[in-house]
PASE-356559 format. One record per residue: residue in three letters; x, y, z of N, C-alpha, C in turn. Coordinates in steps of 0.05 Angstrom, whole numbers. Example, Ala and Ser with C-alpha at 12.3 -4.5 7.8 and 13.67 -1.06 7.14 Angstrom:
2
+-----+--------+--------+--------+--------+--------+--------+--------+--------+--------+
| res |   n_c1 |   n_c2 |   n_c3 |  ca_c1 |  ca_c2 |  ca_c3 |   c_c1 |   c_c2 |   c_c3 |
+-----+--------+--------+--------+--------+--------+--------+--------+--------+--------+
| ALA |    264 |   -114 |    156 |    246 |    -90 |    156 |    264 |    -66 |    156 |
| SER |    257 |    -45 |    142 |    273 |    -21 |    143 |    258 |      1 |    157 |
+-----+--------+--------+--------+--------+--------+--------+--------+--------+--------+
//
This chain:
248
+-----+--------+--------+--------+--------+--------+--------+--------+--------+--------+
| res |   n_c1 |   n_c2 |   n_c3 |  ca_c1 |  ca_c2 |  ca_c3 |   c_c1 |   c_c2 |   c_c3 |
+-----+--------+--------+--------+--------+--------+--------+--------+--------+--------+
| UNK |     17 |    -24 |      0 |      0 |      0 |      0 |     18 |     25 |      0 |
| UNK |     12 |     43 |    -19 |     29 |     66 |    -22 |     24 |     88 |      0 |
| UNK |     45 |    101 |      8 |     43 |    125 |     25 |     37 |    149 |      7 |
| UNK |     24 |    169 |     18 |     15 |    192 |      3 |     23 |    218 |     17 |
| UNK |     37 |    236 |      2 |     42 |    263 |     11 |     24 |    281 |     -7 |
| UNK |      7 |    296 |      5 |    -12 |    312 |    -11 |    -11 |    341 |     -2 |
| UNK |     -9 |    359 |    -22 |    -10 |    388 |    -17 |    -39 |    395 |     -9 |
| UNK |    -43 |    419 |      2 |    -69 |    427 |     10 |    -81 |    448 |     -9 |
| UNK |    -69 |    471 |    -10 |    -80 |    493 |    -27 |    -76 |    487 |    -57 |
| UNK |    -97 |    488 |    -72 |    -96 |    482 |   -100 |   -102 |    453 |   -106 |
| UNK |   -101 |    436 |    -86 |   -108 |    408 |    -89 |   -134 |    401 |    -75 |
| UNK |   -136 |    409 |    -49 |   -160 |    403 |    -34 |   -177 |    428 |    -30 |
| UNK |   -164 |    451 |    -27 |   -179 |    476 |    -22 |   -170 |    498 |    -42 |
| UNK |   -188 |    516 |    -46 |   -181 |    541 |    -61 |   -194 |    564 |    -47 |
| UNK |   -178 |    582 |    -35 |   -188 |    604 |    -19 |   -207 |    594 |      3 |
| UNK |   -199 |    572 |     16 |   -213 |    560 |     38 |   -239 |    547 |     30 |
| UNK |   -244 |    545 |      4 |   -268 |    531 |     -6 |   -260 |    504 |    -17 |
| UNK |   -278 |    485 |    -14 |   -273 |    457 |    -22 |   -270 |    456 |    -53 |
| UNK |   -248 |    444 |    -62 |   -246 |    438 |    -91 |   -263 |    413 |    -96 |
| UNK |   -280 |    413 |   -115 |   -300 |    392 |   -119 |   -287 |    364 |   -118 |
| UNK |   -299 |    347 |   -100 |   -290 |    320 |    -98 |   -267 |    314 |    -79 |
| UNK |   -254 |    335 |    -69 |   -231 |    330 |    -53 |   -238 |    317 |    -26 |
| UNK |   -262 |    323 |    -16 |   -271 |    309 |      8 |   -274 |    279 |      4 |
| UNK |   -285 |    273 |    -20 |   -289 |    244 |    -27 |   -262 |    231 |    -30 |
| UNK |   -243 |    244 |    -42 |   -216 |    233 |    -45 |   -203 |    227 |    -18 |
| UNK |   -204 |    246 |      1 |   -191 |    242 |     27 |   -204 |    220 |     42 |
| UNK |   -231 |    219 |     42 |   -244 |    198 |     56 |   -238 |    170 |     44 |
| UNK |   -235 |    169 |     18 |   -228 |    144 |      5 |   -200 |    135 |     14 |
| UNK |   -181 |    153 |     15 |   -154 |    146 |     24 |   -154 |    137 |     53 |
| UNK |   -168 |    152 |     70 |   -169 |    144 |     98 |   -182 |    117 |    102 |
| UNK |   -203 |    111 |     86 |   -216 |     85 |     88 |   -198 |     63 |     79 |
| UNK |   -182 |     68 |     58 |   -163 |     48 |     48 |   -141 |     43 |     68 |
| UNK |   -135 |     63 |     84 |   -113 |     60 |    104 |    -86 |     67 |     95 |
| UNK |    -84 |     81 |     72 |    -57 |     90 |     63 |    -45 |    109 |     83 |
| UNK |    -19 |    106 |     89 |     -6 |    127 |    105 |     -8 |    154 |     90 |
| UNK |    -18 |    175 |    104 |    -24 |    200 |     90 |    -14 |    223 |    107 |
| UNK |      0 |    242 |     93 |      7 |    268 |    106 |     -1 |    290 |     87 |
| UNK |    -15 |    310 |     98 |    -22 |    334 |     83 |      0 |    355 |     89 |
| UNK |     15 |    361 |     69 |     40 |    377 |     72 |     36 |    405 |     60 |
| UNK |     43 |    425 |     76 |     41 |    453 |     66 |     66 |    469 |     72 |
| UNK |     73 |    486 |     54 |     95 |    505 |     58 |     87 |    528 |     77 |
| UNK |     61 |    531 |     82 |     51 |    554 |     98 |     58 |    549 |    127 |
| UNK |     74 |    566 |    140 |     84 |    561 |    167 |     68 |    574 |    189 |
| UNK |     46 |    588 |    182 |     32 |    605 |    202 |     12 |    590 |    218 |
| UNK |      1 |    568 |    207 |    -19 |    553 |    221 |     -9 |    527 |    233 |
| UNK |    -18 |    520 |    257 |    -11 |    495 |    270 |    -27 |    472 |    257 |
| UNK |    -20 |    448 |    264 |    -35 |    425 |    254 |    -64 |    426 |    262 |
| UNK |    -69 |    436 |    286 |    -97 |    438 |    296 |   -111 |    460 |    280 |
| UNK |    -98 |    482 |    274 |   -110 |    503 |    257 |   -118 |    492 |    230 |
| UNK |   -100 |    476 |    218 |   -105 |    465 |    192 |   -128 |    445 |    193 |
| UNK |   -129 |    429 |    215 |   -151 |    411 |    218 |   -178 |    426 |    218 |
| UNK |   -179 |    448 |    233 |   -203 |    464 |    235 |   -210 |    477 |    208 |
| UNK |   -189 |    486 |    194 |   -194 |    499 |    168 |   -206 |    479 |    148 |
| UNK |   -195 |    455 |    147 |   -206 |    435 |    128 |   -233 |    426 |    137 |
| UNK |   -237 |    423 |    163 |   -263 |    415 |    174 |   -285 |    434 |    166 |
| UNK |   -278 |    460 |    167 |   -298 |    480 |    160 |   -306 |    479 |    131 |
| UNK |   -288 |    468 |    114 |   -293 |    465 |     85 |   -307 |    438 |     79 |
| UNK |   -308 |    420 |     99 |   -322 |    395 |     95 |   -304 |    371 |     93 |
| UNK |   -278 |    374 |     99 |   -259 |    352 |     99 |   -251 |    346 |    128 |
| UNK |   -260 |    324 |    138 |   -254 |    316 |    166 |   -231 |    296 |    167 |
| UNK |   -210 |    304 |    180 |   -185 |    288 |    180 |   -171 |    293 |    207 |
| UNK |   -160 |    272 |    219 |   -146 |    275 |    245 |   -122 |    294 |    243 |
| UNK |   -117 |    308 |    265 |    -95 |    328 |    266 |    -68 |    316 |    260 |
| UNK |    -64 |    290 |    266 |    -38 |    277 |    262 |    -30 |    275 |    233 |
| UNK |    -48 |    280 |    214 |    -42 |    277 |    186 |    -31 |    303 |    174 |
| UNK |    -28 |    324 |    189 |    -18 |    350 |    179 |     11 |    354 |    185 |
| UNK |     26 |    365 |    166 |     54 |    371 |    170 |     60 |    397 |    155 |
| UNK |     74 |    416 |    169 |     79 |    442 |    158 |    109 |    448 |    156 |
| UNK |    115 |    469 |    141 |    144 |    477 |    139 |    155 |    486 |    166 |
| UNK |    138 |    496 |    184 |    147 |    503 |    211 |    155 |    479 |    226 |
| UNK |    140 |    457 |    224 |    146 |    432 |    237 |    172 |    420 |    225 |
| UNK |    175 |    422 |    199 |    199 |    412 |    186 |    224 |    428 |    193 |
| UNK |    220 |    455 |    196 |    242 |    472 |    204 |    252 |    464 |    232 |
| UNK |    234 |    460 |    250 |    242 |    451 |    277 |    256 |    424 |    276 |
| UNK |    246 |    406 |    259 |    259 |    380 |    256 |    287 |    383 |    245 |
| UNK |    291 |    401 |    225 |    317 |    406 |    214 |    336 |    417 |    235 |
| UNK |    327 |    436 |    251 |    344 |    449 |    270 |    353 |    430 |    293 |
| UNK |    337 |    410 |    299 |    344 |    391 |    319 |    369 |    376 |    312 |
| UNK |    376 |    375 |    286 |    399 |    361 |    276 |    424 |    380 |    274 |
| UNK |    421 |    405 |    282 |    442 |    424 |    280 |    453 |    432 |    307 |
| UNK |    478 |    442 |    307 |    489 |    452 |    332 |    478 |    480 |    338 |
| UNK |    472 |    485 |    364 |    461 |    511 |    371 |    433 |    508 |    382 |
| UNK |    425 |    526 |    400 |    399 |    524 |    412 |    385 |    551 |    415 |
| UNK |    397 |    573 |    405 |    385 |    599 |    407 |    378 |    610 |    380 |
| UNK |    354 |    622 |    378 |    344 |    631 |    352 |    331 |    658 |    354 |
| UNK |    337 |    675 |    334 |    322 |    699 |    330 |    301 |    693 |    309 |
| UNK |    276 |    697 |    315 |    254 |    687 |    298 |    237 |    710 |    288 |
| UNK |    232 |    710 |    261 |    213 |    728 |    249 |    190 |    710 |    240 |
| UNK |    168 |    710 |    253 |    146 |    692 |    246 |    124 |    693 |    267 |
| UNK |    104 |    677 |    262 |     80 |    676 |    280 |     83 |    654 |    301 |
| UNK |     62 |    652 |    317 |     62 |    633 |    340 |     66 |    604 |    332 |
| UNK |     56 |    596 |    309 |     59 |    568 |    301 |     88 |    560 |    298 |
| UNK |    104 |    578 |    287 |    133 |    573 |    284 |    147 |    572 |    310 |
| UNK |    143 |    593 |    327 |    156 |    593 |    353 |    147 |    570 |    371 |
| UNK |    122 |    562 |    368 |    112 |    538 |    383 |    129 |    514 |    376 |
| UNK |    133 |    509 |    350 |    148 |    485 |    342 |    177 |    487 |    351 |
| UNK |    189 |    511 |    351 |    217 |    514 |    360 |    219 |    510 |    390 |
| UNK |    200 |    520 |    405 |    200 |    515 |    434 |    198 |    485 |    440 |
| UNK |    181 |    471 |    425 |    178 |    442 |    429 |    204 |    428 |    423 |
| UNK |    220 |    439 |    404 |    246 |    427 |    397 |    268 |    434 |    415 |
| UNK |    262 |    451 |    436 |    282 |    458 |    456 |    297 |    483 |    451 |
| UNK |    287 |    500 |    433 |    302 |    525 |    426 |    294 |    548 |    444 |
| UNK |    313 |    565 |    449 |    308 |    591 |    463 |    305 |    613 |    442 |
| UNK |    283 |    628 |    444 |    278 |    650 |    425 |    290 |    675 |    438 |
| UNK |    309 |    688 |    424 |    324 |    710 |    435 |    335 |    729 |    414 |
| UNK |    341 |    753 |    422 |    355 |    772 |    404 |    382 |    779 |    415 |
| UNK |    393 |    760 |    431 |    420 |    763 |    442 |    438 |    740 |    432 |
| UNK |    456 |    747 |    415 |    475 |    727 |    404 |    463 |    701 |    395 |
| UNK |    443 |    702 |    377 |    430 |    677 |    368 |    448 |    660 |    350 |
| UNK |    444 |    634 |    351 |    458 |    616 |    333 |    445 |    616 |    306 |
| UNK |    419 |    621 |    305 |    404 |    621 |    280 |    387 |    646 |    277 |
| UNK |    383 |    654 |    253 |    361 |    672 |    246 |    341 |    656 |    230 |
| UNK |    317 |    654 |    240 |    296 |    638 |    227 |    273 |    655 |    217 |
| UNK |    267 |    654 |    192 |    246 |    670 |    180 |    223 |    653 |    171 |
| UNK |    199 |    660 |    180 |    175 |    647 |    170 |    158 |    667 |    156 |
| UNK |    134 |    672 |    165 |    116 |    692 |    153 |    102 |    707 |    176 |
| UNK |     99 |    733 |    172 |     85 |    749 |    192 |     76 |    775 |    179 |
| UNK |     53 |    785 |    188 |     43 |    811 |    178 |     55 |    834 |    194 |
| UNK |     70 |    828 |    215 |     82 |    850 |    232 |    111 |    855 |    225 |
| UNK |    119 |    847 |    202 |    147 |    851 |    192 |    153 |    881 |    192 |
| UNK |    177 |    888 |    202 |    184 |    916 |    205 |    214 |    921 |    202 |
| UNK |    221 |    947 |    202 |    249 |    955 |    199 |    267 |    943 |    220 |
| UNK |    258 |    943 |    245 |    274 |    932 |    267 |    281 |    903 |    263 |
| UNK |    262 |    887 |    253 |    267 |    859 |    247 |    288 |    855 |    226 |
| UNK |    285 |    871 |    204 |    305 |    870 |    182 |    333 |    876 |    193 |
| UNK |    334 |    898 |    208 |    360 |    907 |    219 |    373 |    886 |    236 |
| UNK |    358 |    875 |    255 |    370 |    855 |    273 |    377 |    830 |    259 |
| UNK |    359 |    820 |    241 |    365 |    795 |    227 |    389 |    798 |    209 |
| UNK |    391 |    819 |    194 |    414 |    823 |    176 |    440 |    825 |    192 |
| UNK |    439 |    839 |    214 |    463 |    842 |    231 |    472 |    815 |    242 |
| UNK |    453 |    799 |    252 |    460 |    773 |    263 |    471 |    755 |    242 |
| UNK |    459 |    755 |    219 |    468 |    737 |    197 |    496 |    746 |    188 |
| UNK |    500 |    772 |    185 |    526 |    782 |    176 |    548 |    775 |    196 |
| UNK |    540 |    773 |    222 |    560 |    767 |    243 |    563 |    737 |    248 |
| UNK |    549 |    721 |    232 |    554 |    692 |    233 |    531 |    674 |    241 |
| UNK |    508 |    685 |    248 |    484 |    668 |    254 |    476 |    654 |    228 |
| UNK |    468 |    629 |    230 |    459 |    614 |    207 |    431 |    622 |    199 |
| UNK |    427 |    626 |    173 |    403 |    638 |    162 |    385 |    615 |    152 |
| UNK |    362 |    611 |    165 |    343 |    589 |    158 |    316 |    601 |    152 |
| UNK |    303 |    592 |    131 |    276 |    601 |    124 |    257 |    578 |    120 |
| UNK |    232 |    582 |    128 |    213 |    559 |    126 |    206 |    551 |     98 |
| UNK |    205 |    571 |     80 |    196 |    565 |     52 |    204 |    587 |     33 |
| UNK |    208 |    581 |      8 |    218 |    601 |    -11 |    196 |    617 |    -25 |
| UNK |    170 |    611 |    -19 |    148 |    625 |    -33 |    151 |    655 |    -29 |
| UNK |    148 |    670 |    -50 |    150 |    699 |    -49 |    124 |    713 |    -43 |
| UNK |    101 |    701 |    -50 |     76 |    714 |    -45 |     53 |    693 |    -47 |
| UNK |     30 |    701 |    -36 |      7 |    685 |    -37 |    -10 |    691 |    -61 |
| UNK |    -33 |    678 |    -64 |    -50 |    682 |    -87 |    -59 |    712 |    -91 |
| UNK |    -62 |    727 |    -69 |    -70 |    755 |    -71 |    -46 |    774 |    -71 |
| UNK |    -22 |    763 |    -76 |      3 |    778 |    -76 |     11 |    789 |    -49 |
| UNK |      1 |    776 |    -28 |     10 |    783 |     -1 |     39 |    772 |      3 |
| UNK |     57 |    787 |     14 |     85 |    778 |     16 |     88 |    753 |     33 |
| UNK |    103 |    734 |     23 |    108 |    709 |     37 |    138 |    707 |     45 |
| UNK |    146 |    685 |     55 |    172 |    682 |     68 |    195 |    690 |     50 |
| UNK |    195 |    682 |     25 |    217 |    689 |      7 |    220 |    719 |      4 |
| UNK |    198 |    733 |      4 |    199 |    762 |      1 |    210 |    775 |     27 |
| UNK |    203 |    764 |     50 |    213 |    774 |     75 |    243 |    769 |     79 |
| UNK |    253 |    748 |     66 |    282 |    742 |     67 |    299 |    760 |     50 |
| UNK |    287 |    771 |     28 |    302 |    785 |      8 |    319 |    808 |     19 |
| UNK |    307 |    827 |     35 |    324 |    849 |     45 |    346 |    839 |     64 |
| UNK |    341 |    818 |     80 |    361 |    808 |     98 |    384 |    796 |     81 |
| UNK |    377 |    782 |     60 |    397 |    770 |     42 |    414 |    792 |     29 |
| UNK |    401 |    813 |     19 |    415 |    834 |      5 |    434 |    850 |     24 |
| UNK |    425 |    854 |     48 |    442 |    869 |     67 |    465 |    852 |     77 |
| UNK |    460 |    827 |     84 |    480 |    810 |     96 |    498 |    797 |     75 |
| UNK |    488 |    794 |     51 |    503 |    781 |     30 |    502 |    750 |     32 |
| UNK |    484 |    740 |     48 |    482 |    711 |     52 |    454 |    701 |     46 |
| UNK |    453 |    678 |     33 |    427 |    666 |     25 |    418 |    648 |     47 |
| UNK |    391 |    646 |     51 |    381 |    627 |     72 |    380 |    599 |     61 |
| UNK |    379 |    579 |     79 |    372 |    552 |     71 |    342 |    550 |     74 |
| UNK |    328 |    544 |     52 |    299 |    541 |     52 |    292 |    512 |     58 |
| UNK |    277 |    508 |     80 |    269 |    481 |     88 |    246 |    470 |     71 |
| UNK |    227 |    488 |     63 |    203 |    479 |     50 |    206 |    471 |     21 |
| UNK |    185 |    461 |      9 |    185 |    453 |    -19 |    195 |    476 |    -37 |
| UNK |    213 |    471 |    -56 |    220 |    445 |    -68 |    244 |    431 |    -55 |
| UNK |    252 |    439 |    -31 |    274 |    425 |    -18 |    267 |    396 |    -12 |
| UNK |    286 |    378 |    -17 |    281 |    350 |    -11 |    280 |    345 |     19 |
| UNK |    290 |    365 |     35 |    291 |    360 |     64 |    262 |    357 |     75 |
| UNK |    244 |    375 |     67 |    217 |    373 |     78 |    203 |    347 |     70 |
| UNK |    210 |    337 |     46 |    199 |    311 |     38 |    209 |    289 |     56 |
| UNK |    235 |    289 |     61 |    246 |    268 |     79 |    234 |    270 |    107 |
| UNK |    231 |    295 |    116 |    219 |    299 |    143 |    190 |    290 |    144 |
| UNK |    175 |    295 |    123 |    147 |    286 |    121 |    146 |    256 |    120 |
| UNK |    164 |    244 |    105 |    165 |    214 |    104 |    171 |    202 |    131 |
| UNK |    189 |    214 |    146 |    194 |    205 |    173 |    169 |    207 |    191 |
| UNK |    154 |    228 |    186 |    130 |    233 |    202 |    110 |    210 |    199 |
| UNK |    109 |    198 |    175 |     90 |    176 |    170 |    104 |    149 |    167 |
| UNK |    130 |    149 |    174 |    147 |    125 |    172 |    145 |    113 |    143 |
| UNK |    147 |    131 |    124 |    145 |    122 |     96 |    173 |    121 |     83 |
| UNK |    173 |    110 |     58 |    198 |    107 |     43 |    193 |    119 |     15 |
| UNK |    214 |    132 |      5 |    211 |    146 |    -21 |    203 |    127 |    -44 |
| UNK |    212 |    103 |    -44 |    206 |     85 |    -66 |    177 |     74 |    -65 |
| UNK |    162 |     80 |    -44 |    134 |     71 |    -43 |    115 |     94 |    -35 |
| UNK |    123 |    119 |    -44 |    107 |    143 |    -37 |    100 |    159 |    -61 |
| UNK |     76 |    169 |    -61 |     67 |    187 |    -83 |     63 |    215 |    -71 |
| UNK |     72 |    235 |    -85 |     66 |    263 |    -78 |     46 |    275 |    -97 |
| UNK |     26 |    287 |    -86 |      4 |    300 |   -103 |      6 |    330 |    -98 |
| UNK |      8 |    345 |   -120 |      9 |    374 |   -117 |     -1 |    388 |   -142 |
| UNK |     -4 |    415 |   -139 |    -14 |    431 |   -161 |      7 |    449 |   -173 |
| UNK |     32 |    448 |   -162 |     52 |    468 |   -170 |     77 |    453 |   -180 |
| UNK |     84 |    457 |   -205 |    108 |    444 |   -217 |    133 |    453 |   -202 |
| UNK |    134 |    478 |   -194 |    159 |    489 |   -183 |    164 |    482 |   -154 |
| UNK |    143 |    473 |   -140 |    146 |    466 |   -111 |    140 |    436 |   -107 |
| UNK |    115 |    428 |   -109 |    107 |    401 |   -103 |    121 |    380 |   -121 |
| UNK |    119 |    384 |   -147 |    129 |    365 |   -166 |    159 |    364 |   -167 |
| UNK |    172 |    388 |   -166 |    201 |    389 |   -165 |    211 |    376 |   -139 |
| UNK |    198 |    381 |   -117 |    207 |    369 |    -91 |    205 |    338 |    -93 |
| UNK |    183 |    329 |   -104 |    179 |    300 |   -107 |    200 |    288 |   -125 |
| UNK |    205 |    301 |   -147 |    225 |    292 |   -167 |    252 |    290 |   -154 |
| UNK |    260 |    311 |   -139 |    286 |    311 |   -126 |    289 |    291 |   -104 |
| UNK |    267 |    283 |    -92 |    267 |    264 |    -70 |    262 |    235 |    -79 |
| UNK |    258 |    232 |   -105 |    255 |    205 |   -116 |    227 |    193 |   -113 |
| UNK |    206 |    210 |   -110 |    179 |    201 |   -107 |    165 |    199 |   -133 |
| UNK |    144 |    183 |   -134 |    125 |    183 |   -157 |    108 |    209 |   -154 |
| UNK |    106 |    224 |   -176 |     93 |    250 |   -175 |     66 |    251 |   -190 |
| UNK |     48 |    265 |   -178 |     21 |    269 |   -191 |     15 |    299 |   -191 |
| UNK |     11 |    310 |   -214 |      2 |    338 |   -217 |    -28 |    339 |   -221 |
| UNK |    -41 |    356 |   -205 |    -69 |    362 |   -211 |    -70 |    391 |   -221 |
| UNK |    -87 |    395 |   -241 |    -88 |    422 |   -254 |   -110 |    439 |   -242 |
| UNK |   -117 |    434 |   -217 |   -138 |    450 |   -204 |   -126 |    474 |   -189 |
| UNK |   -100 |    478 |   -191 |    -88 |    500 |   -176 |    -70 |    517 |   -193 |
| UNK |    -44 |    518 |   -186 |    -25 |    537 |   -198 |    -17 |    530 |   -226 |
| UNK |     -8 |    505 |   -230 |      4 |    497 |   -256 |    -17 |    486 |   -275 |
| UNK |    -15 |    493 |   -300 |    -33 |    483 |   -321 |    -17 |    464 |   -340 |
| UNK |    -32 |    452 |   -358 |    -19 |    433 |   -377 |      3 |    447 |   -393 |
| UNK |     -2 |    472 |   -400 |     18 |    487 |   -416 |     44 |    492 |   -401 |
| UNK |     43 |    492 |   -374 |     67 |    497 |   -358 |     86 |    474 |   -358 |
| UNK |     75 |    450 |   -363 |     92 |    426 |   -362 |    115 |    427 |   -382 |
| UNK |    109 |    436 |   -406 |    129 |    437 |   -427 |    151 |    458 |   -422 |
| UNK |    147 |    475 |   -402 |    168 |    495 |   -396 |    189 |    484 |   -377 |
| UNK |    186 |    460 |   -367 |    204 |    449 |   -347 |    220 |    425 |   -358 |
| UNK |    244 |    420 |   -349 |    260 |    397 |   -358 |    251 |    371 |   -345 |
| UNK |    234 |    372 |   -325 |    224 |    347 |   -312 |    194 |    345 |   -317 |
| UNK |    184 |    321 |   -313 |    155 |    316 |   -318 |    143 |    301 |   -295 |
| UNK |    117 |    307 |   -289 |    103 |    291 |   -269 |     98 |    263 |   -280 |
| UNK |     96 |    244 |   -263 |     90 |    217 |   -272 |     61 |    214 |   -282 |
| UNK |     43 |    230 |   -269 |     15 |    228 |   -276 |      3 |    256 |   -275 |
| UNK |    -18 |    261 |   -290 |    -32 |    286 |   -291 |    -62 |    282 |   -289 |
| UNK |    -76 |    296 |   -271 |   -105 |    294 |   -269 |   -117 |    322 |   -266 |
| UNK |   -142 |    324 |   -272 |   -156 |    350 |   -268 |   -160 |    356 |   -239 |
| UNK |   -169 |    336 |   -224 |   -175 |    339 |   -196 |   -165 |    315 |   -179 |
| UNK |   -161 |    319 |   -154 |   -152 |    298 |   -136 |   -171 |    274 |   -136 |
| UNK |   -197 |    280 |   -138 |   -217 |    258 |   -137 |   -214 |    239 |   -160 |
| UNK |   -201 |    247 |   -182 |   -196 |    230 |   -205 |   -174 |    210 |   -201 |
| UNK |   -158 |    213 |   -179 |   -135 |    196 |   -174 |   -143 |    171 |   -160 |
| UNK |   -135 |    148 |   -171 |   -141 |    122 |   -158 |   -115 |    110 |   -148 |
| UNK |   -111 |    110 |   -122 |    -86 |     99 |   -110 |    -93 |     75 |    -93 |
| UNK |    -77 |     54 |    -96 |    -81 |     29 |    -81 |    -57 |     24 |    -63 |
+-----+--------+--------+--------+--------+--------+--------+--------+--------+--------+
//
């Protein structure tokens, strides 16, 4: 029985509304008993938040099936030396870092960690750039530059820090293979028996390709059929909607 890594936005939901048939797809997978993780680059919501969000749209799924870039970032940092972090982000990110044993501080941090927040300001940029320039390791939850409504996302918040310090961050989220390995560990899965389902060639499908997973593109979100020919890699399968996918 195959394990499944499935994106959320563009595959199951669009603007918090149910994509037709995605509730049927999830219930079918849960009934079959496939190991399943719903993986998102969005670091602002906890697993419980995501459970409530999908529940409001009509998809009922246990909290344990959700995995975020904030959770993967905390997992990544547990394997690194250092325990102090200066964090630009919301409560979901700091919660995961606290759980991993990190101290959140603006005094000689080992890491500068950037997620997403609407309270981004000059002081944050100044401190983060200074810490990174002085040797703090620069980690970011995800490379996305903006959301569907062009609201600034993590990659955009990292840009001024990168320009000032001259150092690029390590992005944990898709298309990094790290978040895929972390999600696989979460469900005790293996790459040779796992399918990733996503709507974005540049994040979901590229991440799956780089991690050696079987890839499924659904055209209900970001990428269309015409986008496939623009890339040097190809998804293994293409469907209009998640409900069209038959996995055993």
